[in-house]
C-alpha positions in Angstrom: -7.2 -60.3 51.1 -10.2 -62.2 49.9 -10.7 -66.0 49.6 -9.8 -66.0 45.9 -6.6 -64.1 46.4 -5.7 -66.2 49.3 -6.3 -69.5 47.4 -4.2 -68.3 44.4 -1.4 -67.3 46.7 -1.6 -70.6 48.5 -1.4 -72.6 45.3 1.4 -70.5 43.9 3.5 -70.9 47.0 2.9 -74.7 47.1 4.5 -74.7 43.6 7.4 -72.7 45.0 6.7 -69.8 42.6 6.9 -66.1 43.1 4.3 -63.8 41.6 6.5 -63.1 38.5 6.7 -66.8 37.7 2.9 -67.3 37.9 2.3 -64.1 35.9 4.6 -65.2 33.2 3.1 -68.7 33.0 -0.5 -67.2 33.0 0.6 -64.5 30.5 -0.8 -61.7 32.7 0.8 -58.6 34.2 2.5 -59.2 37.6 0.9 -56.0 39.0 -2.5 -57.4 38.0 -1.8 -60.7 39.8 -0.6 -58.8 42.9 -3.9 -56.9 43.0 -5.8 -60.2 42.7 -3.9 -61.8 45.5 -4.3 -58.8 47.7 -8.1 -58.8 47.2 -8.1 -55.5 45.4 -9.3 -56.9 42.1 -11.5 -59.8 40.9 -10.1 -61.0 37.6 -12.1 -61.4 34.4 -13.2 -64.9 33.7 -10.6 -65.3 30.8 -7.8 -64.2 33.1 -9.0 -66.5 35.9 -8.9 -69.4 33.5 -5.3 -68.5 32.6 -4.3 -68.4 36.2 -6.1 -71.7 37.0 -4.4 -73.4 34.0 -1.0 -72.2 35.1 -1.6 -73.4 38.6 -2.9 -76.8 37.4 -6.3 -76.4 39.0 -9.9 -76.0 37.7 -11.1 -72.5 37.0 -14.5 -73.4 38.4 -13.0 -74.1 41.8 -11.4 -70.6 41.8 -14.6 -69.0 40.4 -16.5 -70.2 43.4 -14.2 -68.1 45.6 -14.7 -65.0 43.4 -17.6 -63.5 45.3 -18.4 -59.9 44.7 -18.9 -57.9 47.9 -20.5 -54.5 48.3 -16.9 -53.0 48.2 -16.4 -54.7 44.8 -19.6 -53.2 43.5 -18.7 -49.7 44.6 -15.3 -50.2 42.9 -17.2 -51.1 39.6 -19.2 -47.9 39.9 -16.0 -45.9 40.4 -14.5 -47.6 37.4 -17.5 -46.7 35.3 -17.2 -43.1 36.3 -13.5 -43.3 35.4 -14.2 -44.7 32.0 -16.9 -42.1 31.3 -14.5 -39.3 32.2 -11.8 -40.9 30.2 -14.1 -41.2 27.1 -15.1 -37.5 27.5 -11.4 -36.6 27.5 -10.7 -38.8 24.5 -13.5 -37.1 22.5 -11.7 -33.7 23.0 -8.4 -34.9 21.5 -7.3 -34.3 17.9 -7.5 -37.2 15.4 -3.7 -37.6 15.7 -3.8 -37.8 19.5 -6.6 -40.3 19.3 -4.5 -42.5 16.9 -1.6 -42.3 19.4 -3.8 -43.4 22.3 -5.2 -46.3 20.2 -1.7 -47.4 19.3 -0.7 -47.4 23.0 -3.8 -49.4 24.0 -3.4 -51.9 21.2 0.1 -52.6 22.4 -1.2 -53.2 26.0 -4.2 -55.3 24.9 -2.8 -58.6 26.3 -2.6 -57.0 29.8 -6.2 -55.9 29.9 
């Protein structure tokens, strides 16, 4: 767990909320929140603002705790490799398959 995840968990628990409650109030996926609290993910700024608003705190206070470590940077590189591989695979799909993928992604857009 990192400082950001620990602070979010602390604030959530002070409110007597479980992860599902905070996720619903912040309009984010509960699995996404879990990864943040466990230090496996640093959220995008827009999602951090949603979390802060739901918790009744300032996003700037949480942002100060969102320090990227060397592990975070290696995770970004791994994610870039994943995206590159994913895009190569998408290019090989038929137009109909591409439309199906696009439809699925548009339906999940709020979770990204």
